[in-house]
Every structure is written in C-alpha cells, then in structure tokens.
C-alpha positions in Angstrom: -12.4 -17.4 -39.5 -13.6 -15.3 -36.6 -10.9 -13.6 -34.6 -10.9 -13.8 -30.8 -11.7 -10.4 -29.2 -10.3 -11.3 -25.8 -12.2 -10.4 -22.6 -15.2 -8.1 -22.8 -14.5 -4.4 -22.6 -14.5 -3.2 -19.1 -13.1 -6.4 -17.7 -10.3 -5.9 -15.4 -9.1 -8.3 -12.7 -9.4 -6.7 -9.3 -6.7 -8.9 -7.7 -3.4 -9.4 -9.5 -2.7 -12.2 -7.0 -5.4 -14.3 -8.7 -3.8 -14.0 -12.2 -2.7 -17.6 -13.1 -0.6 -16.4 -16.0 1.7 -14.5 -13.7 2.2 -17.6 -11.5 2.8 -19.7 -14.7 5.6 -17.2 -15.6 7.2 -17.8 -12.2 6.4 -14.3 -10.9 5.8 -14.1 -7.2 4.0 -10.9 -6.6 5.0 -10.7 -3.0 8.7 -10.6 -4.1 8.4 -7.6 -6.5 10.4 -4.4 -5.8 9.1 -1.4 -4.1 10.0 2.2 -3.5 8.4 3.9 -0.5 8.4 7.2 1.4 8.8 6.5 5.1 6.5 8.5 7.4 5.9 8.7 11.1 2.6 7.0 12.1 0.5 7.9 15.0 0.5 5.7 18.1 -2.9 4.0 18.1 -2.1 1.6 20.9 -4.9 3.0 23.1 -7.3 3.2 20.2 -7.2 -0.4 18.7 -7.2 -3.1 21.5 -4.8 -6.0 21.1 -7.7 -8.5 20.6 -8.8 -6.7 17.4 -5.3 -6.7 15.8 -4.4 -9.3 13.2 -1.0 -10.8 12.5 -0.3 -13.4 9.8 1.2 -16.7 10.9 2.8 -16.9 7.4 6.4 -15.7 7.5 6.1 -14.7 3.8 3.5 -12.1 4.9 5.3 -10.7 7.8 4.2 -7.1 7.0 0.6 -8.2 8.0 1.3 -7.4 11.7 -1.3 -5.6 13.8 -0.6 -2.0 14.6 1.9 -0.3 12.3 4.9 1.4 14.0 6.9 2.0 10.8 4.7 3.8 8.3 5.2 4.5 4.6 3.5 5.7 1.5 4.2 3.4 -1.4 5.4 5.4 -4.4 5.5 2.3 -6.7 5.1 -1.4 -6.0 5.8 -4.0 -8.7 9.4 -3.3 -9.8 10.7 -6.4 -11.6 14.0 -6.0 -9.6 14.6 -5.2 -6.0 14.9 -1.4 -5.7 18.2 -1.8 -3.8 19.7 -3.8 -6.7 18.7 -1.0 -9.2 19.2 1.9 -6.9 21.1 4.0 -9.5 18.2 3.7 -11.8 15.7 4.6 -9.1 17.8 7.6 -8.1 18.1 8.7 -11.7 14.3 8.8 -12.4 13.7 10.5 -9.0 16.5 13.1 -9.5 15.3 16.5 -8.5 12.1 15.1 -7.0 11.1 16.6 -3.6 8.5 14.9 -1.4 7.8 17.8 0.9 7.9 17.7 4.7 4.5 16.1 5.3 1.9 13.8 3.7 -1.7 14.4 4.3 -4.2 11.6 4.9 -7.8 12.6 4.4 -10.0 9.6 5.0 -10.0 6.2 6.6 -10.6 3.3 4.2 -10.2 -0.5 4.1 -8.3 -2.8 1.8 -9.6 -6.4 2.2 -7.2 -9.3 2.5 -6.4 -10.7 -1.0 -6.0 -14.2 0.5 -8.9 -16.4 1.6 -6.8 -17.9 4.4 -6.1 -14.5 6.0 -9.3 -13.0 7.5 -8.1 -9.5 8.0 -8.8 -5.9 6.9 -6.1 -3.4 6.3 -7.1 -0.1 7.8 -5.4 2.8 5.9 -5.4 6.6 5.8 -5.8 7.4 2.2 -3.4 10.1 1.2 -4.2 13.2 -0.7 -2.9 12.6 -4.2 -0.6 15.6 -4.5 1.5 16.6 -7.5 4.6 15.3 -5.8 3.2 11.8 -5.2 1.7 11.6 -8.7 5.1 12.7 -10.1 7.1 10.2 -8.1 4.7 7.4 -9.2 4.9 8.4 -12.8 8.7 8.7 -12.7 9.2 5.3 -11.1 6.7 3.8 -13.6 9.3 4.4 -16.3 11.2 1.4 -14.8 10.3 -2.2 -15.7 7.4 -3.2 -13.4 4.1 -5.1 -13.1 1.2 -2.8 -12.3 -0.5 -4.8 -9.5 -2.9 -2.0 -8.7 -4.1 -0.2 -11.8 -5.2 2.9 -9.9 -2.5 4.6 -7.7 -4.0 5.2 -4.3 -1.3 6.6 -1.9 -2.0 5.5 1.6 -0.5 4.9 5.0 -1.4 1.6 6.6 -2.4 2.1 10.2 -3.4 -1.4 11.3 -4.4 -4.9 10.3 -7.4 -6.0 12.2 -9.6 -9.1 12.2 -12.2 -8.8 9.4 -15.1 -8.9 11.9 -13.6 -6.0 13.8 -13.3 -3.7 10.7 -16.2 -1.4 11.6 -15.2 -1.2 15.2 -11.7 -0.1 14.3 -12.9 2.5 11.8 -15.3 3.9 14.4 -12.5 4.0 17.1 -10.1 5.8 14.8 -12.7 8.3 13.7 -13.7 8.9 17.3 -10.0 9.3 18.3 -9.6 12.1 15.6 -13.0 13.6 16.4 -14.1 13.2 12.8 -17.6 14.5 12.1 -18.0 12.9 8.6 -16.0 10.6 6.3 -13.0 12.9 6.3 -10.3 12.1 8.9 -7.4 14.4 8.4 -4.1 13.0 9.6 -0.7 14.6 9.0 2.3 12.3 8.6 5.8 13.7 8.9 8.1 12.5 6.1 11.2 10.6 7.2 12.8 9.7 3.8 13.0 7.3 0.9 12.9 3.6 1.5 14.1 1.1 -1.2 12.4 -1.9 0.3 13.9 -5.0 1.9 17.4 -5.9 0.7 17.8 -9.0 -1.5 
C-alpha cells in the first residue's frame, strides 16, 4: 500500500483564517491571546484624509478602525489562552526581558485584508527585528499557541485604508517623512507591556 505523503514540500497556507481544520476544532482565530508592546504612534490626521480611512462595520473586527491612535508591536499572537488569564506564565517567560526605550520602524509595507468582505489595506511600519524583539517572541512561543503567522514580522499599524487608496496612503506617508527610497525611518517610544483585551 502506498503511504500518503501529505501536501507537496514547500506548501504553506498563507492565511491561517482559511484553514478549515481550525474552524472544525472550534478555534476562533480572532479570539486567540496576544502579548504586545504598546508604543506611541505619530499623528497622521493631516496625512491620510478621512475619506481614505477604512473602518469595519463588523463589531468582532473593531480593531480595523481607520487611523491608529493606540499603537503596539505584537510580541506574540495566537496564545491558546487570554494573556490576562495566564499572566503569571507570561511574566515568568518574560522575566528579565527588557524592551528598550524605543522601537525603530524602517519601511512602510501593506498587509492585505484576510477577509473578502473587508476591502481594506493595513498600512504598517515594519519594525527592525532587534535582538530584544526576537527574544520576546521566542520566550512567549514557549507557551501553548497557534502560529498564525509563520514568519515573525514586528510592525506598528499606522492606518487601515480602503484598498483602492493603498498607493495614495503609502505615497502620502513617504512624502510626510521625506523618504527618498523604500526606507521610511520612524521612531516609536515604548509605553509598556499590553496583555490584550480582558476575557
């Protein structure tokens, strides 16, 4: 009898939200736990006009909400428990970890909406993957979690915009920071740890 080899090598789902097996197990990816590092975000009110900003009408996606006023860098998303409920475990794995005073963003990139019914682009400042961020992610990964994003890409969300305004928003941000090439350095002051929404 021939054994099944599973999916071809190199196959990797891009969007965990499309994995039916997770849904069949009763796992709601939008309800997974998260540990973040809060940062101060720049005021882009004069840079991205109101008519470009996208906000979800779905209450379960309340974070998809135009310009971001409360910024953060996700240290790990996907904990099987709410981080507030397992705070002693989170604090144990992060014991002795220091984030530093600032997080540096170095380029503007886009995360497309994972939902067909939400025509937005998430404009982010990709963070420099420092030793401190890599270390926090690795420590938190010791706790039970689902890896919804196989590659850790620290970032700060700046805005959600209508998909057809993506290029306009990127250009406006680059012009605002007087960027000459793809690099758009932005310094974010660290505020402190955030254990996500309470249960």
